[in-house]
N, C-alpha and C positions, 0 to 999 in steps of 0.2 A: 517335703511336699510342704505346700502351706496348711494353713489351717482349714479354709475353702476346699480346696482339692482333698482335704482329706474326709471333711463332710460328704464331700460329692461322691467320694471311695464308698463310706459309708450308706449312702442315698440307693446309691445303682445296687452294691452286694446286698442289700436287707430283702432282694428279689431273691436272692438264691434259695432253692428248696430248705437247705439246711438251714437257710436263718429264719425263714417266716414262719414254723414254728415256736421259734426262740422269741419270736416279735409279739406271738398273743400269747401263750398261756401264761407268763409272769402279770402281764399286767392284766389277764383275767381273773387270775388268784389277787389280785391288789385289791380290783375292783371292787370282787365278793365280801372281799374283810372290808375293807375301810367304808362300801357301800350297806353293809349290815348294822357298821353302826352307826351311821348317819342316819339310819331307816328311825333308830330309837333315839338317837340324843340329839340330831338336828334343833327341831323345835325347843326342845331344853333350853340348848346352847344357846341359840338366837335370843331366845328371851333374859338369859341373864348378860350376855353381851348387850343388848339395848339398853337394859338398865346398870348396866355401868357407863356405858357412852353419856345416857341421859345425866348420870351423878355429875360426870367429869365435866360436861357442857354447861351445866346447871351453877355447878359451883363456880367455872373460870368467867364463863359470858353471862351468865342470868337468862339463857334463853333455854326454850323446853323443845326439844328435837321431836317429840311426838314417835309419827310412824317414821321420818327419817332415820331414828335411830336403829328401827327395825329392821330396814332396805341396807344401811350400814352395815349391822352384826351379820345379815344373811353375804354380803360382799364378802366380809372378811373369813367367814366361814369358808367361801368356796374358793376365796385364795389360798385358805390353806389345805383345803381339802385334795386339789389339785395335785400339789406338791406332793403330798401323802400317800397318796393313790401311786402317783411315778416314782417318788424314790422308793416305796415299798418291793416297786414290780425293778428299778433295780437293784436293789440289794439281793433279790431271790435271782437275777440276771449275772451279778455277779459271782453268786455262791455256784449256780448250777449251769450257766450259760458261758460265762467267759474264757473256759478253755475249750471250748469248739467254734467261739468267733476266731480266738488265737491261731487253732488250727487251721481254720479255713483261711485266714490273712496269710498267715506262716507260708502254708505248702503252696500260696498262689504267686507270691511276691518275694518271700524270704529263707525259702527254701534252705540257701548255700548259711543265712545267719546262725554261727556257732550257738548253741543253748546252755550259755553259762548259770542259770536259775541259784539265779541271788536272791530271789522270793521264793515263800516255803506257802505250804497251805494255813502253818500257825500264825505267819507274816501278815496276810490275805484276810484272816480273820482279826488280827488286831486292826488291819489297816479298816477294818469297817467300822469295829467298835470306836477306834479315833474319830474316823468321818460321823459317825451318830452321836458320840460326843462333842466334837466340836456343833455342830449344828445345833444341840441344845443349848448350848455357851454362848451361841451367838443369837438364838434365838432370848435368850434371858439378859444378855448384853440390850438388844435392843427394844425391848420391853418397852421403854417410856417413850419409844418415836411413836408405838403401836397405838398412841393416845392423837397420833395426827393423821387424820383416814387419808388424807394425801401421798402420804410417803409408805402405804402397803404394800403396791406394788413394788418398790423400789426396793424395799426390805426383804421379803419374798425372793425376787431375782438375786438381789447380792451373796442372801444366803446358800441358796440354789447351787449359784455360779459356785461358791466354794467348794460342800459339800459333793458334786458332780465329779469336777476334777480330783478331789481327794481319795474319791470311792473307785475313780474309772484308772488313773493313772499307774497304780499300784502293777494291779494285775495283769495289764496290756505288757509290762515288762517283765515282771518276775521270773517269767521262765524264760529269756533272753540274755538279760542282763545281769551283769553281776552287783554288788552291793553300790560299790563304789560308781559305776556307770549310773546306775539310775540315783543315788544321790546327786551325781554331773546334771543329767537329763532334769529331775524336775527343776534344778536351781537353775539353768540355762533356758529352759523353756516356760518358765513361770506365766510368762504373757499370754501364750498361746496357749496354754492350757486352761488358763480361766476364760480365756476367748471361748475355749469347745464349750468350756461350764457354762459360759452363760448361754450361747447359742439352743445349748440342751436346756438351760430352765424355760429360756422363749417357748420353744416348740410346745414346750408340754402344756402350756397354755390353748393350743391352738387345737379346733377339736379334730377328731378323726387321727390328723395328722399328729397329735401327743402318741397316739398308739404307735408311731414307730421310733419315737425317738429316744428310748433307751438300747435299744439293738440297731440302729443307724450310727450313733455318739459312741456307743460300744466299740464300733470296729473303727470309728473314724480314731479315736484314740489309740487303738493299737496297731493301725498303719500310720499315722503320724509319729509316733513313739519309737513304732521299729525302724522307721526311715531316718529318725533323729539318730538312734543308736549304729545304726548303718554308718551314716555318715562321718562318724566319731572315730570307727574302727578303719582305717584309714587301707589294711591287708583285704579286707574282704571287699574297699570296693576297687582295689587292685588287680585282684583275684577273687572273682566272684564265686570260683569251686572252693570249695571249704578245705580238701587235700592240699590243693596247692597254697591260698591264704599261710596254713599251718607250716609249709615251708618242705612239703612231702612231693617236690614235683618228679616228676616220673624222670629221669633219665636223660 
């Protein structure tokens, strides 16, 4: 299945009653958490960022930004606020909802696919830690570029693209693939997974539609990677019945 086909599958299946609740509650928890922090800290952070921008521009170009610095500071905070909300929802979904999404996809399209359980709960937690740590590292590396406002959307999308695919790919395969298959698929489909991660990063900034993003693309990652896993198991392609694939055909 193509990347767009997987995204379309996720969009259609998000309307399933089992998926609707997963779409709502992680996002509301994330909004409540970051909305509360924003209520108390937004103004002070905006003033601080505006001061930094003014000092930098004054030192480089000898220009006083004035109210423009405040406007840019608020834009920067918005660019950070949106991904923080949806990434928090994505982390919650990865921990509490990925198994439900996996069962939904597998039961509908991959009931025959053997579950080799190359991943584990500990591996899922470690993957989430690596994704979070990688995000912080990428943010730190990109700090000098944040002095150029026109690059802010590009930096944010680039970081989120990597985090999205890193966070979702492991749990999508952990139940069905063994460790070697997981490594192979992550390597062979790196470009497609990054594209799915990029599309999710874009959707996060679309009003209202962003609420759908985590579940839609969680389903899309599962559908795409299980399809890719099925494709590298020729015995399953030849014999959809699991017993036949294992060589246990009746006489």
